[in-house]
N, C-alpha and C positions, 0 to 999 in steps of 0.2 A: 199236305202241307205239314199235317202232325207228324206222319210217319216219317218225315223228312228231317225234321225237328230230333226226335226221338233218336233217330237213326246218328243225327250229327252228336248228341250228346253220349251216346254209347261209345260212339269214336273216339271222342274227346275224354272219358270215362275209361276206356281201354289203354288209351295212349298215356293218362295218367297213372295207371298201373301200372303199366312196361316203363314208365320212365322211373318211376320211384326204386321199381326192382333194379334197372340199369345203373342207377344211384348208388354207388357202394360209400360205405360212410369212411372217413378218413382213420387214420391209424398212426399212434406213434411208434415209430421204429425203435427207437431206442432212447434212454438218457444218456446224450452225448458228450455232457460234462458236469462237474459239481467244484464247484470254486469256492475255496474261502476268501473272501473280500475285508472281512474284519471280525476280531473275538473282542469284546469286552466284558467287563464284570458282570453287567446287566443283560445284555441283547449280544449276538451275534449274527453276523448278517454272510449268506452265503447266494452265488450265481448259479442257478439250477438254468442248463440247455437241453431243452428237448427238441427231437426231430421229427417233425409231423409231416405223413408221408399222405398225397394226394391220388387215388389211385384211377381216378375218373377221367373221361377224355376230355375234358371240361376245368375251366377254372374254379376253384373251390374258395368261399370266404369261412374263417373261424371265426365267429364272434362271440364266441365264449369258451373259455379253457382255465379251471380252478386246479391248481396242484397243492395236494397236501404231502407233508413228512411225516411220519410213524414212527415211533419207536420198536422194538423188535416187540413189543407187546402190544402194537399196534394203537398204541395212545398218541394221540396229535401232539406234534411240537414245533410246529411251524407249518403258513399256509402263504401260496399267493395267487394272484389272480390276474387273467390277461387283461392288459389296459386298454387298449383298442382293437379293433378288427383288423384282421390281416389274409391277404390273398395268397394262396397257392396257385400256381400255374397247373396246366391239366399234366397228370402223370408226373410230378413233381414232388421234391422233398423242400421245407425249411427248417432253418433252426430258429427255437424261438426261445428267450431269455428270460428267465424270471426271477427275482431279488427277494428271496425268502428271508424272515428275521426269526429267530430263535432264541428262545431262553437260554442262556449261558451255561447256567449248574443243572440241567436235566440234559442236557448235551455230553457236559462232561460227564454224567453219572453212564452215560451211555458207551465209555471208552473202553475197548477191551483192556486187560491187563497184559494179555496173551501176544497181540501184535500192534497195540496202539491205533487202533482204527474202529471208525464208528460204523455198528451195522444197524440200516432202518429200510425202511419201504417208501418209495414214492409213488404213490398214486394221483390222479387226476380223473377229473370229466369235463367233456367239451362237446360243443356241437358246430359241424359244417354245413352249410348251405351251398345249394346249386342248381340250376334247372328250376328252382321254385318249390326244391323241397329241401327240407332240412333231417341230417340225422346225427342223433348222441351218439358220442363216443366214450370209454372210457380207459384206462390203463392202470398196473397195478404191477411195479417191479420195485426186487431188493436192488441193494445199493451198499457199496462199503466206501467209505471216505478214510484216507491215511491220516492222521493229528499229528505224528512223531514228531517232524519239524516243528510245529508248531506249539507244541504243549513243550516241547526243548526250551525254545523263546519264550514263551510265558515265563515258566517254572524260572527261567535264571535273569532275564534282563531285570526282574525286579520293577517294572514300570506296568500302568496303566492306563490308558489315556490322560496322560502327562502328569500322572501323580506317581512320586516314589513309593513303593511297597517295603522297602528298607529304609526303617524310620531312626537314626541316630537318637538318643535321650540323654546321653551323658557320657563323659569320657572323664575316668577319675584313675591315680596313680595308689595301687597298691605294693605292699613289699618291698619297700626301699633297702637295696642293697650298696656298697660300695661301689660294685662291677657292675650290677643290673639292677632297675627297676621293671616290677612288672606293671603293665597298665591294660586298665578292663573298660571295655567302649561297650556300655549297654545298649539294647537297639530293641525295635520292635519289626515284626515281621507279619505283613499282612497276607492273608489269602480269600480276595475277594470270588477269584474264581470257583473255588469249591473244589479243586483238586486236593486229594490223598497223596501223601508224599512225606519222605524223610527228609530233613535239612541235615546232611550227615555230616558237612566239613566246610569250612573255607578258608586252607592253608594258604597263608598270605604275607606280605612284607609289609610295613608302614615307613612309608617316605616322609621328612621333613626337608623343604628346599631341594627336593629331585635326590635327597641322598638317601638309602636305606640307613635304617637305626634299630633296628628288630624283627622278628616275624614273631607270629600268633596262629590262633584256630579258635575254632569255636570252644568252648569252655563244655556244654552240652550238647548233644544233637536234638533237634527239633522235628516232632514227629505231628503231622497236621491229617485230619481226616474233613470230610465235606462239611462237617460240624463246626468247623475250628476256625474263626475270621482271622484270628491275627493270637501270638505268641511272644512273650518276653525272653531276649536272651543275651548271653553275655559273649564277646570275643578279649581271648587275653594274648597279650602281646609282651614278650620278653626283651625288653630295651637297653641298649650299652648306655649307661650315665653320659660316658664322655661324649660320646656322637651324639647322642639327645642333647646335653647342656649346648654342645658346639652348633647342632641344627636350629636349636629352639630360639636362638640369643636375638634373632630380628624381631621374635615375636613377645618379648618380654613388654614392650611397653603399651602395647594394645592390650596386655592381661591376658593376651591366650595364644596359643602358638596353632597355625594350621598345619594340617597333615593330610595327607593322601596312604590310601589301603587297596593295597591291587595283590589279586590272589587269581583262587579257581573253585568257583560254586560246586559244589558236589552235593549231588540229589539223588535219591530213588524214589522215582515213581513210574506205576503203571509196569511193573515189570521189566522197566531198563533202568542204568545209570546213568546220571546227564553229569558231564563235566566240561563247564565252559569258564572262560577266564569274564571277570567282574573287578569294578574298580569304585570307590567313591572318595569324597573328601568331607573333613570335618576339622573341628579347633578343639582342643582342649583347655580349660582356664586356668594355664599353670604358669608362673613367673620363675624363672631364673631362681631368685632367691629364697622360694617357698622348697625348691628342690634341697636347695644346699643345707639349709636347715633341717631338714632331715636324714640327710648322710652323716 
């Protein structure tokens, strides 16, 4: 009887060893895709898709998988964890999506000035279960993410989470003449993302009541690096006095004149020149009689 029990235990042990050897660990075939969900001044979110393969002849359950995004120096900049157990059919692959939150400024520093790409590593550690056994698996893959379009959009729309990054401080009239008046628009430009760039120009026209009354540009270029959060600047416009007076007449009784500026933002950043349209609305605290007295 004892010999029979020992024999059964030995058979079970041998079966256990053979089953364990037959059970192959799952593998990550590849990083399927990385998609930018949002980029905000403090936090940015990316969606990482990985394809996990089950090489076994039976279904497999993955109950643990943790991803980490590392910079080129192998420092962690983001991580995500599998939120629920997933089942993979026999000899099949499935796509798993992870939402990874990143600190924006460290990611911006990772952008290459040669091709506007972020170079990093995606690593992961997980566990798969089948036939009463479990096997750990891991992966480590380099990846490049193109950010050119996103950077261009962020730098030229001057808006973040509903906040206007291009803020008009005041408008003043300078150098009044018989045929031409010089208008100065003082503003603050914010840099919450920590970009390094040169705001080199804003060739534009100023409109009152839909009519063009003059043209202008930046007085001086503004240079930013990752340590500069904001800078003050001035736009200078040359206005035709007659057109300005006629166009501003409707705003006299309100004590201000509404105007619109339309032009193109010119920015050098990360080895590329960005040229995109931009416009803003503002007002000048100016009455028609004040202008007449200065002429």
